[in-house]
SEDO-127762 format. One record per atom (N, C-alpha, C): chain; x negated, y negated, z; residue in one letter. Coordinates in nm, 2 decimals, always signed. Atoms other than C-alpha are relative to their C-alpha. Layout:
R kette     xx     yy     zz rest
R     A      X      Y      Z    A
...
This chain:
R kette     xx     yy     zz rest
R     A  -0.09  +0.05  -0.10    X
R     A  +7.69 +13.34  +3.90    X
R     A  +0.13  -0.04  -0.07    X
R     A  -0.13  +0.04  +0.05    X
R     A  +8.06 +13.28  +3.84    X
R     A  +0.05  -0.12  +0.06    X
R     A  -0.04  +0.14  -0.05    X
R     A  +8.18 +12.92  +3.87    X
R     A  +0.13  -0.04  -0.07    X
R     A  -0.11  +0.07  +0.07    X
R     A  +8.48 +12.70  +3.78    X
R     A  -0.05  -0.09  -0.11    X
R     A  +0.04  +0.09  +0.11    X
R     A  +8.46 +12.50  +3.46    X
R     A  +0.04  -0.14  +0.04    X
R     A  -0.03  +0.14  -0.02    X
R     A  +8.45 +12.13  +3.47    X
R     A  +0.11  -0.04  -0.10    X
R     A  -0.11  +0.04  +0.08    X
R     A  +8.74 +11.93  +3.32    X
R     A  -0.04  -0.01  -0.15    X
R     A  +0.04  +0.02  +0.14    X
R     A  +8.54 +11.84  +3.00    X
R     A  -0.02  +0.14  -0.07    X
R     A  +0.02  -0.14  +0.05    X
R     A  +8.46 +12.22  +2.95    X
R     A  +0.14  +0.06  -0.04    X
R     A  -0.14  -0.05  +0.02    X
R     A  +8.83 +12.31  +2.98    X
R     A  +0.06  -0.07  -0.12    X
R     A  -0.05  +0.07  +0.12    X
R     A  +8.93 +12.04  +2.73    X
R     A  -0.07  +0.04  -0.13    X
R     A  +0.08  -0.04  +0.12    X
R     A  +8.66 +12.15  +2.49    X
R     A  +0.06  +0.14  -0.05    X
R     A  -0.05  -0.13  +0.03    X
R     A  +8.79 +12.51  +2.50    X
R     A  +0.14  -0.01  -0.06    X
R     A  -0.13  +0.02  +0.05    X
R     A  +9.15 +12.40  +2.45    X
R     A  +0.00  -0.06  -0.14    X
R     A  +0.00  +0.07  +0.13    X
R     A  +9.07 +12.17  +2.16    X
R     A  -0.07  +0.07  -0.11    X
R     A  +0.08  -0.06  +0.10    X
R     A  +8.83 +12.39  +1.98    X
R     A  +0.02  +0.15  -0.03    X
R     A  -0.04  -0.14  +0.03    X
R     A  +9.01 +12.73  +1.97    X
R     A  +0.14  +0.00  -0.05    X
R     A  -0.13  +0.00  +0.05    X
R     A  +9.33 +12.84  +1.82    X
R     A  +0.07  +0.14  +0.02    X
R     A  -0.05  -0.13  -0.04    X
R     A  +9.38 +13.20  +1.94    X
R     A  -0.01  +0.02  +0.15    X
R     A  -0.01  -0.03  -0.15    X
R     A  +9.49 +13.29  +2.29    X
R     A  +0.09  +0.12  +0.02    X
R     A  -0.09  -0.11  -0.04    X
R     A  +9.68 +13.55  +2.48    X
R     A  +0.11  -0.05  +0.09    X
R     A  -0.12  +0.05  -0.06    X
R     A +10.03 +13.46  +2.58    X
R     A  +0.06  +0.10  +0.10    X
R     A  -0.06  -0.09  -0.10    X
R     A +10.17 +13.61  +2.90    X
R     A  +0.13  -0.05  +0.04    X
R     A  -0.14  +0.03  -0.03    X
R     A +10.54 +13.63  +2.98    X
R     A  +0.06  +0.12  +0.08    X
R     A  -0.07  -0.10  -0.08    X
R     A +10.78 +13.83  +3.20    X
R     A  +0.12  +0.04  -0.08    X
R     A  -0.12  -0.05  +0.05    X
R     A +11.04 +14.06  +3.06    X
R     A  +0.05  +0.12  +0.09    X
R     A  -0.06  -0.10  -0.09    X
R     A +11.27 +14.26  +3.29    X
R     A  -0.10  +0.04  +0.12    X
R     A  +0.08  -0.02  -0.12    X
R     A +11.03 +14.21  +3.58    X
R     A  -0.14  +0.05  -0.03    X
R     A  +0.13  -0.05  +0.03    X
R     A +10.72 +14.33  +3.39    X
R     A  -0.08  -0.10  -0.09    X
R     A  +0.08  +0.10  +0.08    X
R     A +10.43 +14.13  +3.25    X
R     A  -0.03  +0.06  -0.14    X
R     A  +0.04  -0.03  +0.14    X
R     A +10.36 +14.13  +2.87    X
R     A  -0.10  -0.10  -0.04    X
R     A  +0.10  +0.09  +0.06    X
R     A +10.06 +13.98  +2.69    X
R     A  -0.01  +0.03  -0.15    X
R     A  +0.02  -0.02  +0.14    X
R     A +10.04 +13.92  +2.32    X
R     A  -0.10  -0.11  -0.05    X
R     A  +0.09  +0.09  +0.07    X
R     A  +9.78 +13.75  +2.10    X
R     A  +0.09  -0.10  -0.08    X
R     A  -0.08  +0.10  +0.06    X
R     A  +9.91 +13.42  +1.96    X
R     A  -0.09  -0.11  -0.05    X
R     A  +0.07  +0.12  +0.05    X
R     A  +9.79 +13.13  +1.74    X
R     A  +0.06  -0.12  +0.07    X
R     A  -0.05  +0.12  -0.07    X
R     A  +9.82 +12.79  +1.92    X
R     A  -0.08  -0.12  -0.05    X
R     A  +0.07  +0.12  +0.02    X
R     A  +9.73 +12.43  +1.89    X
R     A  +0.02  -0.09  +0.12    X
R     A  -0.01  +0.08  -0.11    X
R     A  +9.66 +12.20  +2.18    X
R     A  +0.03  -0.14  -0.04    X
R     A  -0.05  +0.14  +0.03    X
R     A  +9.86 +11.87  +2.16    X
R     A  -0.04  -0.08  +0.12    X
R     A  +0.05  +0.07  -0.11    X
R     A  +9.65 +11.65  +2.38    X
R     A  +0.09  -0.12  +0.04    X
R     A  -0.09  +0.12  -0.03    X
R     A  +9.89 +11.35  +2.35    X
R     A  +0.11  +0.04  +0.10    X
R     A  -0.12  -0.04  -0.08    X
R     A +10.18 +11.55  +2.51    X
R     A  -0.05  +0.10  +0.11    X
R     A  +0.05  -0.10  -0.09    X
R     A  +9.95 +11.78  +2.72    X
R     A  +0.08  +0.13  +0.00    X
R     A  -0.08  -0.12  +0.02    X
R     A +10.12 +12.08  +2.57    X
R     A  -0.07  +0.09  -0.11    X
R     A  +0.04  -0.09  +0.10    X
R     A +10.04 +12.39  +2.37    X
R     A  +0.11  +0.02  -0.10    X
R     A  -0.10  -0.02  +0.11    X
R     A +10.22 +12.42  +2.03    X
R     A  -0.02  +0.14  -0.05    X
R     A  +0.00  -0.14  +0.06    X
R     A +10.32 +12.77  +1.91    X
R     A  +0.12  +0.01  -0.08    X
R     A  -0.12  -0.04  +0.07    X
R     A +10.57 +12.93  +1.68    X
R     A  +0.00  +0.15  -0.01    X
R     A  -0.02  -0.14  +0.01    X
R     A +10.71 +13.27  +1.63    X
R     A  +0.13  +0.03  -0.07    X
R     A  -0.13  -0.05  +0.05    X
R     A +10.99 +13.47  +1.47    X
R     A  +0.08  +0.04  +0.12    X
R     A  -0.09  -0.04  -0.11    X
R     A +11.29 +13.56  +1.67    X
R     A  -0.03  +0.15  +0.04    X
R     A  +0.03  -0.14  -0.04    X
R     A +11.23 +13.87  +1.88    X
R     A  -0.02  +0.01  +0.15    X
R     A  +0.01  -0.04  -0.15    X
R     A +11.13 +14.02  +2.22    X
R     A  -0.06  -0.12  +0.08    X
R     A  +0.07  +0.10  -0.07    X
R     A +10.89 +13.75  +2.32    X
R     A  +0.08  -0.13  +0.02    X
R     A  -0.08  +0.12  +0.00    X
R     A +11.12 +13.46  +2.24    X
R     A  +0.12  +0.02  +0.10    X
R     A  -0.12  -0.03  -0.09    X
R     A +11.42 +13.62  +2.41    X
R     A  -0.04  +0.01  +0.15    X
R     A  +0.05  +0.00  -0.14    X
R     A +11.21 +13.69  +2.72    X
R     A  -0.03  -0.13  +0.06    X
R     A  +0.03  +0.13  -0.04    X
R     A +11.08 +13.34  +2.74    X
R     A  +0.12  -0.09  +0.02    X
R     A  -0.13  +0.08  -0.02    X
R     A +11.43 +13.19  +2.71    X
R     A  +0.06  +0.04  +0.13    X
R     A  -0.06  -0.04  -0.12    X
R     A +11.53 +13.39  +3.01    X
R     A  -0.09  -0.04  +0.12    X
R     A  +0.09  +0.04  -0.11    X
R     A +11.22 +13.32  +3.22    X
R     A  -0.11  -0.09  -0.07    X
R     A  +0.09  +0.09  +0.07    X
R     A +11.03 +13.01  +3.10    X
R     A  -0.14  -0.02  +0.06    X
R     A  +0.13  +0.01  -0.05    X
R     A +10.73 +13.06  +3.32    X
R     A  -0.10  +0.09  -0.08    X
R     A  +0.09  -0.07  +0.09    X
R     A +10.44 +13.15  +3.09    X
R     A  -0.15  -0.04  +0.03    X
R     A  +0.14  +0.04  -0.01    X
R     A +10.06 +13.15  +3.08    X
R     A  -0.07  +0.03  -0.14    X
R     A  +0.08  -0.02  +0.12    X
R     A  +9.81 +13.13  +2.80    X
R     A  -0.15  +0.01  +0.04    X
R     A  +0.15  -0.02  -0.04    X
R     A  +9.45 +13.27  +2.84    X
R     A  -0.08  -0.02  -0.13    X
R     A  +0.09  +0.02  +0.11    X
R     A  +9.18 +13.15  +2.61    X
R     A  -0.15  +0.02  +0.05    X
R     A  +0.14  -0.03  -0.04    X
R     A  +8.82 +13.28  +2.62    X
R     A  -0.10  -0.02  -0.11    X
R     A  +0.11  +0.00  +0.09    X
R     A  +8.49 +13.22  +2.46    X
R     A  -0.11  +0.09  +0.06    X
R     A  +0.09  -0.10  -0.05    X
R     A  +8.27 +13.53  +2.51    X
R     A  -0.11  +0.02  -0.09    X
R     A  +0.13  -0.03  +0.07    X
R     A  +7.91 +13.55  +2.40    X
R     A  -0.06  +0.13  +0.04    X
R     A  +0.05  -0.13  -0.05    X
R     A  +7.81 +13.84  +2.62    X
R     A  +0.06  +0.03  +0.13    X
R     A  -0.05  -0.03  -0.13    X
R     A  +7.89 +14.01  +2.94    X
R     A  -0.04  -0.10  +0.11    X
R     A  +0.06  +0.10  -0.10    X
R     A  +7.68 +13.75  +3.13    X
R     A  +0.02  -0.14  -0.05    X
R     A  -0.01  +0.13  +0.05    X
R     A  +7.78 +13.45  +2.92    X
R     A  +0.14  -0.02  -0.06    X
R     A  -0.14  +0.02  +0.05    X
R     A  +8.15 +13.36  +2.89    X
R     A  +0.07  -0.11  +0.08    X
R     A  -0.09  +0.10  -0.06    X
R     A  +8.41 +13.10  +2.97    X
R     A  +0.14  +0.04  -0.03    X
R     A  -0.14  -0.04  +0.01    X
R     A  +8.78 +13.16  +3.03    X
R     A  +0.09  -0.10  +0.07    X
R     A  -0.09  +0.09  -0.06    X
R     A  +9.07 +12.93  +3.10    X
R     A  +0.14  +0.07  +0.00    X
R     A  -0.14  -0.05  -0.01    X
R     A  +9.43 +13.02  +3.21    X
R     A  +0.09  -0.12  +0.02    X
R     A  -0.10  +0.10  -0.01    X
R     A  +9.70 +12.77  +3.13    X
R     A  +0.13  +0.05  +0.05    X
R     A  -0.13  -0.04  -0.05    X
R     A +10.01 +12.79  +3.34    X
R     A  +0.10  -0.11  -0.04    X
R     A  -0.09  +0.10  +0.04    X
R     A +10.32 +12.62  +3.21    X
R     A  +0.14  +0.06  -0.02    X
R     A  -0.14  -0.04  +0.03    X
R     A +10.68 +12.63  +3.09    X
R     A  +0.03  +0.00  -0.15    X
R     A  -0.04  -0.01  +0.14    X
R     A +10.82 +12.75  +2.76    X
R     A  +0.11  -0.10  -0.02    X
R     A  -0.10  +0.10  +0.03    X
R     A +11.02 +12.48  +2.59    X
R     A  +0.02  +0.01  -0.15    X
R     A  -0.03  -0.01  +0.14    X
R     A +11.19 +12.55  +2.25    X
R     A  +0.04  -0.13  -0.06    X
R     A  -0.04  +0.13  +0.07    X
R     A +11.23 +12.27  +2.00    X
R     A  +0.08  +0.04  -0.13    X
R     A  -0.09  -0.02  +0.12    X
R     A +11.48 +12.23  +1.71    X
R     A  +0.00  -0.11  -0.09    X
R     A  -0.02  +0.11  +0.10    X
R     A +11.54 +12.03  +1.40    X
R     A  -0.12  -0.07  -0.04    X
R     A  +0.11  +0.08  +0.04    X
R     A +11.32 +11.75  +1.30    X
R     A  -0.12  +0.00  +0.10    X
R     A  +0.10  -0.01  -0.10    X
R     A +11.14 +11.77  +1.63    X
R     A  -0.09  +0.12  -0.02    X
R     A  +0.08  -0.12  +0.03    X
R     A +11.04 +12.13  +1.56    X
R     A  -0.08  -0.01  -0.12    X
R     A  +0.07  +0.02  +0.12    X
R     A +10.94 +12.04  +1.21    X
R     A  -0.13  -0.08  +0.02    X
R     A  +0.11  +0.08  -0.03    X
R     A +10.71 +11.77  +1.34    X
R     A  -0.11  +0.07  +0.07    X
R     A  +0.09  -0.08  -0.08    X
R     A +10.55 +12.00  +1.59    X
R     A  -0.07  +0.11  -0.09    X
R     A  +0.06  -0.10  +0.09    X
R     A +10.50 +12.27  +1.33    X
R     A  -0.10  -0.06  -0.10    X
R     A  +0.10  +0.07  +0.09    X
R     A +10.33 +12.02  +1.10    X
R     A  -0.13  -0.03  +0.07    X
R     A  +0.12  +0.03  -0.09    X
R     A +10.10 +11.91  +1.38    X
R     A  -0.08  +0.12  +0.02    X
R     A  +0.07  -0.13  -0.02    X
R     A +10.02 +12.27  +1.46    X
R     A  -0.08  +0.04  -0.12    X
R     A  +0.07  -0.04  +0.12    X
R     A  +9.94 +12.35  +1.10    X
R     A  -0.12  -0.08  -0.04    X
R     A  +0.12  +0.09  +0.03    X
R     A  +9.71 +12.05  +1.04    X
R     A  -0.11  +0.03  +0.10    X
R     A  +0.10  -0.01  -0.11    X
R     A  +9.54 +12.10  +1.38    X
R     A  -0.08  +0.13  -0.01    X
R     A  +0.07  -0.13  +0.01    X
R     A  +9.47 +12.47  +1.33    X
R     A  -0.09  +0.01  -0.13    X
R     A  +0.08  +0.01  +0.12    X
R     A  +9.35 +12.41  +0.97    X
R     A  -0.13  -0.07  +0.03    X
R     A  +0.12  +0.08  -0.03    X
R     A  +9.10 +12.15  +1.10    X
R     A  -0.10  +0.08  +0.08    X
R     A  +0.08  -0.08  -0.09    X
R     A  +8.97 +12.39  +1.37    X
R     A  -0.07  +0.11  -0.08    X
R     A  +0.05  -0.10  +0.08    X
R     A  +8.93 +12.67  +1.12    X
R     A  -0.11  -0.05  -0.10    X
R     A  +0.10  +0.06  +0.09    X
R     A  +8.75 +12.44  +0.87    X
R     A  -0.13  -0.03  +0.07    X
R     A  +0.12  +0.04  -0.08    X
R     A  +8.51 +12.32  +1.14    X
R     A  -0.08  +0.13  +0.05    X
R     A  +0.06  -0.12  -0.06    X
R     A  +8.44 +12.66  +1.31    X
R     A  -0.04  +0.11  -0.10    X
R     A  +0.02  -0.12  +0.09    X
R     A  +8.46 +12.91  +1.02    X
R     A  -0.04  -0.04  -0.14    X
R     A  +0.05  +0.05  +0.13    X
R     A  +8.35 +12.69  +0.73    X
R     A  +0.08  +0.05  -0.12    X
R     A  -0.09  -0.02  +0.11    X
R     A  +8.65 +12.76  +0.51    X
R     A  +0.13  -0.08  +0.03    X
R     A  -0.11  +0.09  -0.01    X
R     A  +8.96 +12.55  +0.44    X
R     A  +0.13  +0.08  -0.04    X
R     A  -0.13  -0.07  +0.04    X
R     A  +9.30 +12.74  +0.45    X
R     A  +0.09  -0.10  -0.06    X
R     A  -0.09  +0.09  +0.08    X
R     A  +9.55 +12.60  +0.21    X
R     A  +0.14  +0.00  +0.06    X
R     A  -0.14  -0.01  -0.05    X
R     A  +9.87 +12.73  +0.38    X
R     A  +0.00  +0.06  +0.14    X
R     A  -0.01  -0.06  -0.13    X
R     A  +9.99 +12.83  +0.72    X
R     A  -0.01  +0.15  +0.00    X
R     A  +0.00  -0.15  +0.01    X
R     A +10.02 +13.19  +0.60    X
R     A  -0.14  +0.05  -0.01    X
R     A  +0.14  -0.04  +0.01    X
R     A  +9.64 +13.19  +0.55    X
R     A  -0.06  +0.04  +0.13    X
R     A  +0.05  -0.03  -0.14    X
R     A  +9.59 +13.20  +0.93    X
R     A  +0.10  +0.05  +0.09    X
R     A  -0.11  -0.05  -0.09    X
R     A  +9.92 +13.31  +1.07    X
R     A  +0.10  +0.08  -0.08    X
R     A  -0.08  -0.09  +0.07    X
R     A +10.14 +13.60  +0.98    X
R     A  +0.15  -0.01  +0.03    X
R     A  -0.14  +0.00  -0.04    X
R     A +10.47 +13.49  +1.13    X
R     A  +0.10  -0.05  -0.11    X
R     A  -0.09  +0.05  +0.10    X
R     A +10.61 +13.33  +0.82    X
R     A  +0.02  +0.09  -0.12    X
R     A  -0.01  -0.10  +0.11    X
R     A +10.64 +13.65  +0.61    X
R     A  +0.15  +0.03  -0.03    X
R     A  -0.14  -0.02  +0.03    X
R     A +11.02 +13.66  +0.64    X
R     A  +0.07  -0.13  -0.04    X
R     A  -0.08  +0.12  +0.04    X
R     A +11.29 +13.42  +0.52    X
R     A  +0.05  -0.08  +0.12    X
R     A  -0.06  +0.06  -0.11    X
R     A +11.38 +13.33  +0.87    X
R     A  -0.07  -0.13  +0.04    X
R     A  +0.06  +0.13  -0.04    X
R     A +11.33 +12.98  +1.02    X
R     A  -0.08  +0.03  +0.13    X
R     A  +0.08  -0.02  -0.12    X
R     A +11.04 +12.98  +1.27    X
R     A  +0.05  -0.06  +0.12    X
R     A  -0.03  +0.05  -0.13    X
R     A +11.10 +12.93  +1.64    X
R     A  -0.12  -0.08  +0.04    X
R     A  +0.11  +0.08  -0.04    X
R     A +10.88 +12.64  +1.74    X
R     A  +0.02  -0.03  +0.15    X
R     A  -0.01  +0.02  -0.15    X
R     A +10.80 +12.61  +2.11    X
R     A  -0.13  -0.06  +0.05    X
R     A  +0.11  +0.05  -0.08    X
R     A +10.57 +12.43  +2.35    X
R     A  -0.02  +0.07  +0.13    X
R     A  +0.03  -0.04  -0.14    X
R     A +10.40 +12.54  +2.66    X
R     A  -0.04  -0.13  +0.07    X
R     A  +0.02  +0.13  -0.07    X
R     A +10.43 +12.23  +2.88    X
R     A  -0.10  +0.04  +0.12    X
R     A  +0.10  -0.04  -0.10    X
R     A +10.11 +12.25  +3.09    X
R     A  +0.03  -0.05  +0.13    X
R     A  -0.01  +0.04  -0.14    X
R     A +10.15 +12.25  +3.46    X
R     A  -0.13  -0.01  +0.07    X
R     A  +0.14  +0.00  -0.06    X
R     A  +9.80 +12.35  +3.57    X
R     A  -0.09  +0.10  -0.08    X
R     A  +0.09  -0.09  +0.07    X
R     A  +9.49 +12.52  +3.44    X
R     A  -0.10  +0.05  +0.10    X
R     A  +0.11  -0.06  -0.08    X
R     A  +9.25 +12.76  +3.62    X
R     A  -0.11  +0.04  -0.10    X
R     A  +0.11  -0.03  +0.09    X
R     A  +8.91 +12.85  +3.48    X
R     A  -0.11  +0.07  +0.08    X
R     A  +0.12  -0.06  -0.05    X
R     A  +8.60 +13.05  +3.53    X
R     A  -0.11  +0.01  -0.11    X
R     A  +0.11  -0.02  +0.10    X
R     A  +8.26 +13.08  +3.36    X
R     A  -0.11  +0.08  +0.07    X
R     A  +0.12  -0.07  -0.04    X
R     A  +7.95 +13.30  +3.38    X
R     A  -0.10  -0.03  -0.10    X
R     A  +0.11  +0.04  +0.09    X
R     A  +7.63 +13.17  +3.24    X
R     A  -0.13  +0.05  +0.05    X
């Protein structure tokens, strides 16, 4: 049977994962890309970063976005949440603070779940391979929908 998740189940999924699928609109068409994220519980926001490109340009024009996160064990045993929110770019020391929180948070989740400790952000994220300054952004959470099948 398919049911909605309880609030504590939603929180658990947000806090204990770091890979999701970001949905955004570009020229009236939906796009979905895999992205590394960290849930900032204090600010009720998702922290992400990226290089300059298609996704960032599209989200600057239309800041309505979604992030889907799933835990799938089998076809009959899964949980999925869909975060609806607003893209919000950050700059300067604010961006640096969020990127630091992102890095520490994702490292902790990887250490706990995968039993290895990454040393650098490049160990788990490929966006810092260029000399460019990363674009740090939040998804300010507006609401969350969810489903599970057990």
